[in-house]
C-alpha positions in Angstrom: -1.1 -17.4 6.9 -2.7 -14.0 6.2 -2.5 -12.5 2.8 -3.3 -8.8 1.9 -2.3 -8.2 -1.6 -5.5 -7.8 -3.5 -4.8 -4.2 -4.4 -1.3 -3.6 -5.5 -2.1 0.1 -6.0 -4.9 2.2 -4.3 -8.3 1.2 -5.7 -9.9 3.7 -8.1 -13.5 3.8 -9.2 -17.0 5.2 -8.6 -19.3 4.7 -5.6 -23.1 5.4 -6.0 -23.6 7.1 -2.5 -22.8 10.7 -3.0 -25.4 11.1 -5.9 -27.9 8.4 -5.2 -27.8 7.9 -1.4 -29.7 4.6 -0.7 -31.9 4.7 -3.8 -29.6 3.6 -6.5 -31.0 1.3 -9.2 -29.6 -1.3 -11.6 -30.0 1.1 -14.5 -28.1 3.8 -12.6 -25.3 1.3 -12.0 -25.2 0.3 -15.7 -25.1 3.8 -17.1 -22.1 4.8 -14.8 -20.4 1.6 -15.7 -20.8 2.4 -19.3 -19.3 5.8 -18.8 -16.4 4.6 -16.8 -15.5 2.0 -19.3 -15.5 4.6 -22.2 -13.9 7.6 -20.5 -12.1 6.7 -17.2 -10.9 3.1 -17.4 -7.8 4.1 -19.4 -6.8 6.2 -16.4 -7.0 3.3 -13.8 -10.6 3.7 -12.7 -12.1 0.2 -12.5 -14.4 -0.4 -9.5 -18.1 0.2 -9.7 -19.6 0.1 -6.2 -23.2 -0.2 -5.2 -23.6 1.5 -1.9 -26.0 1.1 1.1 -29.3 -0.6 1.5 -29.6 -2.4 -1.9 -31.6 -5.1 -0.1 -34.2 -2.7 1.5 -37.7 -2.7 -0.3 -38.4 1.0 0.4 -35.0 2.5 0.6 -34.9 6.2 -0.1 -38.7 6.3 -0.3 -39.1 8.7 2.7 -35.8 10.7 2.6 -37.6 13.7 4.1 -37.9 11.9 7.4 -35.5 9.1 7.5 -32.0 8.5 6.0 -32.7 4.7 6.4 -36.3 3.7 7.2 -36.3 2.0 10.7 -36.9 -1.7 10.6 -37.8 -1.6 6.9 -38.7 -4.8 5.1 -35.8 -6.4 3.3 -35.1 -9.1 0.6 -33.6 -12.1 2.4 -33.0 -15.8 1.6 -33.8 -18.8 3.8 -30.2 -18.7 5.3 -30.4 -15.2 6.7 -28.5 -13.7 3.7 -29.7 -10.4 2.3 -30.5 -10.2 -1.4 -30.9 -7.3 -3.9 -34.3 -5.6 -3.9 -35.9 -7.0 -7.1 -37.8 -3.9 -7.8 -34.6 -1.7 -8.1 -32.5 -4.6 -9.3 -34.7 -6.6 -11.6 -32.0 -8.9 -12.9 -31.6 -10.2 -9.4 -35.0 -12.0 -9.6 -35.2 -15.8 -9.6 -32.4 -16.1 -7.1 -29.7 -14.6 -9.3 -28.6 -12.0 -6.8 -26.1 -9.5 -8.1 -24.5 -12.0 -10.6 -26.2 -10.6 -13.7 -25.2 -7.0 -12.8 -21.6 -8.1 -11.9 -21.4 -9.9 -15.2 -22.5 -6.7 -17.1 -19.8 -4.8 -15.2 -17.2 -7.3 -15.9 -18.2 -7.3 -19.5 -17.0 -3.8 -19.6 -13.6 -4.7 -18.4 -14.4 -3.3 -14.9 -14.8 -4.7 -11.4 -18.0 -4.9 -9.3 -18.4 -3.9 -5.7 -21.1 -3.7 -3.0 -21.7 -2.1 0.3 -22.6 -4.2 3.3 -23.5 -3.5 7.0 -21.6 -5.7 9.5 -23.7 -8.3 11.3 -26.7 -10.5 10.8 -30.1 -9.1 9.8 -32.3 -8.3 12.8 -35.3 -9.8 11.1 -33.4 -13.1 10.8 -32.6 -13.1 14.5 -36.1 -12.2 15.5 -37.6 -15.0 13.4 -34.8 -17.6 14.4 -34.0 -18.1 10.7 -31.6 -20.8 9.6 -27.9 -20.4 8.8 -26.0 -22.3 6.2 -23.6 -25.2 7.3 -24.6 -25.1 10.9 -27.6 -26.1 13.2 -27.4 -22.7 14.9 -30.0 -20.2 14.2 -29.6 -16.5 13.5 -30.7 -15.5 17.0 -27.9 -17.6 18.4 -25.2 -15.7 16.7 -26.7 -12.3 17.0 -25.4 -9.9 19.7 -28.4 -7.7 20.5 -26.4 -4.9 22.2 -23.9 -4.7 19.3 -25.8 -2.3 17.1 -25.3 0.5 14.6 -26.4 3.8 15.9 -27.7 5.1 12.6 -29.1 2.0 10.8 -31.5 -0.5 12.4 -30.9 -3.3 9.9 -28.4 -5.5 11.7 -27.1 -7.0 14.9 -23.4 -7.7 15.5 -22.3 -11.2 15.2 -20.7 -13.0 18.1 -17.2 -14.4 17.9 -18.2 -18.1 17.6 -17.9 -21.0 15.2 -21.5 -20.5 14.1 -20.9 -16.9 13.6 -18.0 -17.6 11.3 -20.3 -20.1 9.4 -22.6 -17.2 8.8 -20.0 -14.9 7.5 -18.5 -17.7 5.4 -21.8 -18.3 3.7 -22.5 -14.6 3.1 -19.0 -13.8 1.6 -19.1 -17.1 -0.5 -22.4 -15.9 -2.0 -20.8 -12.6 -2.8 -17.9 -14.4 -4.4 -20.4 -16.6 -6.5 -22.1 -13.4 -7.7 -18.6 -12.1 -8.9 -18.1 -9.3 -6.2 -14.6 -7.9 -6.4 -14.9 -5.2 -3.7 -16.7 -5.1 -0.3 -17.3 -1.9 1.6 -18.2 -3.0 5.1 -19.9 -0.4 7.2 -20.2 0.2 11.1 -17.0 -1.6 11.6 -13.9 0.6 11.3 -15.0 2.7 14.2 -18.2 1.5 15.9 -18.9 4.8 17.7 -20.1 2.8 20.7 -17.1 1.1 22.3 -13.9 -0.5 21.2 -13.2 -3.0 23.8 -15.2 -5.6 25.7 -17.7 -8.1 24.4 -19.5 -5.5 22.3 -16.4 -4.5 20.3 -16.4 -5.1 16.6 -12.7 -6.0 16.0 -13.3 -9.7 15.8 -15.8 -9.2 12.9 -13.1 -7.6 10.8 -11.1 -10.8 11.3 -14.1 -13.0 10.6 -14.9 -11.2 7.3 -11.3 -11.3 6.3 -11.1 -15.1 6.9 -14.4 -15.6 5.0 -12.9 -13.9 2.0 -9.7 -16.0 2.2 -11.8 -19.1 2.1 -13.5 -18.2 -1.2 -10.2 -17.9 -3.0 -11.5 -14.8 -4.8 -9.4 -11.6 -4.7 -12.0 -9.4 -3.0 -10.8 -6.0 -1.7 -12.1 -5.3 1.8 -12.9 -1.7 2.7 -13.9 -0.6 6.2 -16.1 2.3 7.1 -16.7 4.7 8.7 -13.9 6.5 10.4 -12.2 8.0 12.1 -10.0 4.9 12.3 -7.9 4.4 15.4 -4.3 4.7 14.8 -3.5 2.4 17.7 -5.5 -0.3 16.0 -3.6 0.1 12.6 -2.2 -3.4 12.9 -5.8 -4.8 12.8 -6.7 -2.8 9.8 -3.4 -3.6 7.9 -3.6 -7.3 8.7 -7.2 -7.9 7.7 -8.3 -5.2 5.3 -7.2 -3.2 2.2 -8.8 0.1 3.0 -10.0 1.8 6.2 -11.5 5.2 6.6 -9.5 7.8 8.3 -12.5 10.1 8.6 -16.3 10.0 9.0 -18.3 10.7 5.9 -16.5 13.3 3.9 -18.4 16.0 2.1 -17.8 19.1 0.0 -17.0 21.5 2.9 -13.6 23.1 3.3 -13.9 22.7 7.0 -13.8 19.0 6.5 -11.0 19.2 3.9 -8.4 21.1 5.9 -8.4 18.5 8.8 -7.5 15.8 6.2 -3.9 17.1 6.1 -3.5 16.3 9.8 -5.0 12.8 9.2 -2.8 12.1 6.2 0.2 13.1 8.3 -0.8 10.7 11.1 -1.4 7.7 8.6 1.4 8.4 6.0 3.6 5.6 7.2 0.7 3.0 7.1 0.3 3.4 3.3 1.7 0.0 1.9 1.1 -2.3 -1.0 -2.3 -3.8 -0.4 -3.2 -1.4 2.5 -4.5 2.0 2.1 -5.8 4.4 4.7 -8.9 5.9 3.0 -9.7 9.6 2.8 -13.3 8.7 1.6 -14.9 9.5 -1.8 -14.3 12.5 -3.9 -17.5 14.6 -3.6 -17.1 16.6 -6.9 -19.2 17.1 -10.0 -22.9 16.6 -9.5 -23.9 15.2 -6.1 -26.8 14.9 -3.7 -29.7 13.8 -5.9 -31.4 11.7 -3.3 -30.5 14.0 -0.5 -33.1 16.2 -2.1 -30.3 18.6 -3.2 -29.1 17.6 -6.7 -26.4 20.2 -7.0 -22.9 20.9 -8.1 -20.1 20.4 -5.5 -19.8 23.2 -3.0 -15.9 23.0 -3.4 -14.3 25.7 -5.4 -12.2 24.5 -8.3 -9.1 25.3 -6.3 -10.4 23.3 -3.3 -11.2 20.4 -5.6 -7.6 20.6 -7.0 -6.3 20.7 -3.5 -8.3 17.5 -2.4 -7.4 15.7 -5.6 -3.8 16.5 -5.2 -3.5 15.6 -1.5 -5.3 12.2 -2.2 -2.7 11.5 -4.9 0.3 12.6 -3.1 -0.8 10.6 0.0 -1.7 7.6 -2.2 -5.2 7.3 -1.0 -7.9 5.2 -2.9 -9.8 7.4 -5.4 -13.5 6.7 -5.4 -15.5 9.2 -7.4 -18.8 10.2 -5.7 -20.4 12.4 -8.4 -22.6 11.1 -11.2 -20.3 10.1 -14.0 -22.7 10.7 -16.8 -23.0 14.5 -15.8 -19.3 15.1 -15.6 -18.2 18.5 -17.1 -14.9 19.2 -18.7 -13.3 20.7 -15.7 -14.2 17.8 -13.3 -13.0 15.3 -15.9 -9.7 17.1 -16.1 -9.4 16.7 -12.2 -10.0 13.0 -12.4 -7.7 12.3 -15.4 -4.4 14.2 -14.7 -2.0 11.4 -15.7 1.1 13.0 -14.1 -0.7 13.3 -10.8 -2.2 9.8 -11.0 1.4 8.5 -11.3 1.7 9.2 -7.6 -0.4 6.1 -7.1 2.1 3.7 -8.5 3.2 0.9 -6.3 6.8 2.1 -6.2 5.9 5.6 -5.1 5.7 7.0 -1.6 4.0 10.1 -0.3 5.5 12.0 2.7 4.6 15.3 4.4 7.5 17.8 4.3 5.9 20.4 6.7 2.6 21.7 7.9 1.0 24.3 10.0 -2.3 26.0 10.1 -1.7 28.0 7.0 0.4 25.8 4.7 1.6 22.3 4.0 4.1 20.6 1.6 4.1 17.1 0.5 6.5 15.1 -1.7 5.9 11.9 -3.7 9.0 10.0 -4.7 9.0 7.0 -7.0 11.6 4.6 -5.5 12.2 2.8 -8.8 12.1 5.6 -11.5 13.4 8.3 -9.2 10.5 10.6 -10.2 9.8 13.4 -7.7 6.5 15.3 -7.3 6.2 18.3 -4.9 2.9 19.9 -3.7 2.6 23.3 -2.0 -0.8 23.7 -0.3 -2.2 27.0 0.8 -4.6 26.3 3.7 -5.1 29.9 4.5 -8.0 32.1 3.6 -5.9 34.4 1.6 -3.5 34.1 -1.3 0.1 33.4 -0.3 3.6 32.9 -1.6 4.9 29.5 -0.4 8.3 27.8 -0.7 10.3 24.8 0.1 14.0 24.0 -0.2 15.7 21.2 -1.9 17.3 20.4 1.5 13.9 20.2 3.2 12.8 17.8 0.4 15.8 15.6 1.0 15.3 13.4 -2.1 18.4 13.9 -4.1 17.5 17.1 -5.9 20.4 19.3 -7.1 18.6 22.5 -6.3 18.5 23.9 -9.9 16.1 21.2 -11.2 13.6 22.0 -13.8 9.9 21.8 -12.8 6.5 21.4 -14.5 3.3 22.5 -12.7 0.9 19.6 -13.1 -2.4 21.6 -13.3 -1.2 24.4 -15.6 1.7 22.9 -17.5 3.8 25.9 -16.7 7.6 25.4 -16.5 9.7 26.8 -13.8 12.8 25.8 -11.7 14.3 25.9 -8.4 16.1 29.2 -7.7 19.4 28.7 -5.7 17.8 25.5 -4.1 14.4 27.0 -3.3 11.1 26.3 -4.9 8.7 29.3 -4.6 5.2 29.6 -5.9 2.3 32.0 -5.6 -0.6 29.7 -4.4 -4.3 30.8 -4.2 -6.2 30.5 -1.0 -7.4 26.9 -0.4 -5.4 26.0 -3.5 -2.4 24.1 -4.5 0.7 24.1 -6.9 2.1 20.7 -7.6 5.2 20.1 -9.6 7.0 17.2 -11.3 10.7 17.5 -11.2 11.7 17.4 -14.9 15.3 16.3 -14.1 15.9 14.1 -11.2 18.8 12.0 -9.7 18.4 8.2 -10.0 20.3 7.6 -6.9 18.0 8.9 -4.2 18.9 9.6 -0.6 17.2 7.7 2.1 
């Protein structure tokens, strides 16, 4: 029997990648956890996620030439399982792994997550290292042609009993450390092939089954995208999150296509299962990309992104450095009325979209609350509108409205909501009076 209810609402938290790339340290994680616990936890942010290459000894040391140093030395145990680099994560020494850091995060009332690459370490295969609970060795489960195109650390794992033993041992180790969230990379869309013996679909199932065996509620997030809509049943059966896009950065030319992706995936947003728009690249980002800069999004574009993610009910993973948040960025992350769209009884639906504009509604099926967003996708300011009839959610057509970013009060006029929306911007409204008996 398969279970997929580890995340009753879209996961919210912080991921280290957008600011620290592959060079994050234990001290960095702790200070961001401290900030989240004090300033963001009350709004629902709870996951603190260590992103890529925490096991690599020289990760980030030659960023001018390599995103990930090819065939770098790694920290690994006798059973082919990667361990945190003790130089960057000193509390991991002595076989502790991430348990001391996870305990620290848990002590703040938060949850702890890590990034992993699918597969078995290439060094383990090359040296025929042991695996736990099987006489097979790492080379016997490794698939040498199932590789990641941009990271040389791992081989794919064959769909075999020994391969499952390997994943069982790895995921059990994470559970023993206290991991609550696993972001698995090079698995949602392998970029090589999706069928045949080199496909990666079986590894999604194997990781899921390993999580089930631990008995620990670990959220499974799959990267990178673009996820394949025809494989939605696989993602929904075995994972809690899956990326709809490749890495998302602070570029409007990447933001605008997210409306099409959200339209395509809107009916697959369900309790425990969330198509993922990727992290929120706002605030201060890019430190270890040799940039260390403020987001390139305008404030209107940042509001557009945050509003779409919430209306759609995507996971909210902040990518910027939390300790450097300014007042305006904090306001983006802590809009209670917008965050209410993420409740488990709410559903987001696109009302219309073309190249210049889009409209979404988010309706809470229990409370009857309605939120409406008008997005201006064009390069010039525009007047946008939507009718109560188009919204089809039980509105009277003269309902009072509150704009959620400005607090301004307005109302439908003869059944029409009209707003002046800046270019690359949004107006989002909560209906202040709503019917409790909603139309289907």
